[in-house]
N, C-alpha and C positions, 0 to 999 in steps of 0.2 A: 260174218258179223262186221258191221261197219264200225268206224272209229268211235262214234259217240256211244253206241251200244256196248262196245268193249269196255269203255271207261265206266259206264253206269253199272255194268255187271260186276266189275271188280269193287266199285265203291259200295254196292249194296250187299256184298257177300258177308257171310259170318266167318268167324275164325275156323270153324269146323270144315267149311267148304273151300277155304282159301287155297289149300295145296292143289286141289283138283282144278280150280279155276285158273290158278297161276300156271299150271302145266299146260292147260288148253290155250290160254292167251299167249304163253311163251311160244308154243308151237305155231300159232297163227302169225305171230310177229316174225318168227324165223322164216316161215314160208313167204310172207310178204317181202322180207328183206332180199329175197332172191330176185324179185322182179321189180321192186320199187323201194330201194334202200332209203331214200329220203323220207318217203311216207312212213316206212317202218320205224325210223328213229323218231319221227315226230309223234307217232302213235305211242311208242314206248315212253317218250317224255311226258305225254299227256297222262298216261297211267302213273308214271313216277310222281307227278305233281297232284294226283287225285287221292286224297285220304278217304278211307272208309269211315263212315259214321257208325261207330259201334255203340249199341244200346247201353245206357247207364245201368249198373247193377244196383240192387236195393240199398246197399250201404251208402252209395252216393246220393240217392234220393233222400236218405235220412240226413246227410250232411247239409243238403241244400235247404232243409227246413229252417236252419239258422241264418240263411243268407237272404239278402235283398237284391233285387235286380236294380242295377244302376241305369238300366235302359240301354238302348242301342247307341253305340258311338260310331261315328263315321270316320274311317281311316283310309285315305287315298281311294275313295269310292267304295270301299267295303263297309258293310253294315255289321258291326261287332257287338255281340251280347257280352255284358260285363256284370259279374256278381260281386257283392260286397258283404263281408262278414265283419261285425263289430263296429265300434266307433273310434277307438284308437287314441287314447290319451298319450300313448308313447310314440305315435307316428303311424305311417302307412307303409305296408309291405305289399309289393306286387308279386303275385304268384303266376307262373307261366307253365302251362301243360306241354306235353310232348306231342309228336306226330300221331294222329288218330286218337288223341286224347281229348280232354275237355276240362273246363275249369273245375267241375265237380270232382274230378279225379284227385284234385289237390285238397279236398275237403278236410281230411284228417289233420293235415298240417295247418290248414287255415284255422281250425278250431283251437289247436294248440297255441297258435300265435295270438288269437283273440283272448284266450285265457291269460296270456302274458301281458295283455294291455295294448295290443296293436289293432288297427283297422287293416283288414286284408282285402285287397282288390284283385280279382282274377278274371281276365277276359277269355272268351273262346276265340281262338285264331280263326281267320277266314276259312270257310269250308269245314269247320269243326263245331261240334256241339250245337248251339242254337244260332250261331252266326250264319250269315248267308254265304252263298257261293259254292262252287263244286271243286275248284282247284286253288292252290296257293303255293307260295314259295318263300324262301328265307327272307328276301327283301321285303315282301308284303308283311310278313310276320314281324319283322323288325320295326316297320312303321307303326304297327299296332302298339308295340311296346312304347315307342316314342310318343304317340298320340294319346294313349291312355295315361302315361306318366305325366304328360302335360296337363291333363284334366284333373288328376287326383293327387299330384305331388304337393310338396316335396316327398321323396321316398327315403325311408330308412334303409330299405333293402329290397333286392329282387331275389326271389327264390324260384329257380327254374328247373325243369326236368327235360332231359333229352333234347329234342328239337327246340324246345323253349330256351335252352341254354344258348344255342346258336343264334336265335333271334335276339336274346338279351345281349350277347357279346357284340353283335353288329350295332345294336342301339347304343350300347355303352361307348363303343368306338366312335359313334357319330356324335356323342356328347350328352347323352341322357344323364342327368344329375342323380346319382344314387350313392349312399354312403358305403354300402357293402353288398356283396352278392354271394349266393349259395347256388352252385350248379350240381345237380344230381344226375349222374349218368350222362355226362356230355360226350360229344364226339369232337375230335380235333380236326381230322382230315375229312372234308366234305365228300371227297371221292369215295369214302367208305359207304356213304348212303347209296350212291348209284351202283357201286359194286355189289352191295348186299341185295339191292332190288333186282339187278340183272341175274344174279345167281338164283334168287327165289323163283324167277320165271324161266330159268334154264336157258338164258340168252348167252350168246358168245361173249367172252370177256371184253372184246372190242366195243360192244354196245354200251358198256358203262361210260367210256370216254365220249362216245357219241352223244349219249344223254346229257353228259356234262356240257358239251359244247352247245347243244341246242338250248339247254337251260340258261347258260351264260348269255347266249344271244337274246333270249327272251327277257331276262332281268337286267341286262345291260352292264353287268360286272362279272369279273372272274371269281371263281370259287376261292382261288388262292388269296385274293384280296379280302375275303370275308373270314379267313381263319383267325383264331384268337391272337396268334403271335403277330399278325399283320395289323390288328386293330388296337392292341393295348399298349403299344410302345410309349404313348404319351398319356396313358391313363393309369392312375395309381389307386384303383378301386380294390380294396381287400377282398379276396375270394377264398371261399371254402369249397372244395370239390369233394363230393361224396359219391363213391362208386363201389358196387358190389363185385367181389372177386370172381363170381361165376355168372355175371350178367351175360346172357346168351344173345342179346340184341345188339348191345354196344360193349365190346370188350373193355376190361379194366385198363388196358394200355392206352386206350383213347382218352379216358379221363385223366390218367396219369400224365399224359402228354400235355393236356390243357393246363394242369397244375404246374408243370415244369416250365412252360413258356410264359405263364401269366406272372408278372412281377409280384413276389411276396405271397403267392397262393399256398394254401395248405391242402393236403390230400388226406381224406379219411376213408379207410377201406371197411366195408362190411362183408359178411359172408352168409350166403344162403337166402338173401332177400331178392335176388334177381333184378329185373329191370323195372317192374311196376310195383311189386309188393313193398319195395323200399320206401315208397311214398306214404305208406300207412304204418311204418314201424316206429314205435315210441322212442327208441334210442336215436333214430335219425332225426325225428322231430325235435328232440331235446338238443341235439347238437346244432341243428339249424337255428333254433331259438336262442341258444347261448351265443352263437356267432352274431346274430342280429342284435341281441341285447348289448353287445359290445359297441355296436354302432350307435345305439340309443344313448348309452352312457357317454360316448364321445361327444354326441350332439349336446347333451345336457351340460357337459363340462365347458364346451365352447360358449354356450348361452350364458353361463355364469361369468 
């Protein structure tokens, strides 16, 4: 299997086939690593940066009935699909999905915020949903946040999930103007991503660091410089972190660490909602809305 076919196979796989494919691809990379280590780590990094496009379930199709297409937005050469819910007399909230997710995945939360009087804007990151491309990375995703915010702002809040939290924190550190942020199931240490990926493919532990080095070379920055505690030293954006105690994809301690290093952040724990069901839980939506409403109230007070 050549490099391009390996990436395409993983991208087009379904959840049910992922374990078998991961095992096969992992074996191929381990074999390649014996004879061509540089090529092996480049291939592993290509796979690492290639999200699968998972079909939308029916519930998301229903949520999209109330959304309008903002049209394609260009962000650093990437063509990005953006969805909009509501008109927003109380302001605009930007919703950001996670890795291998899509804007429609945030639909339940979008409808709750619209009911509360907000306009909700949600992009598909590059290589996700209806956006173009086959690979992406944290820097590209952060530019999407910045570029969409510039088009639709000012922002009352950013509500992000998983990988979207990382993109949001980089954009906020870069200076995106937002009153408040809600991070759902964020990761603090980006090394966690490459370690989890390497383990899923059965690769040696050293490959995680090699993937990190190749990724850093490609994006032009170190992962350490992109972590929340490196980005938020001079930013006083109030943050609510919501994380489930039995999240099997990103452990609670990752979200707790984000809350501990972000000045003035609050941590809310849930139980039994996992990594994605948390996005459509009514109690989580209410907590996020209440936190966003505080930003709206502050803006109104300043205007008076």
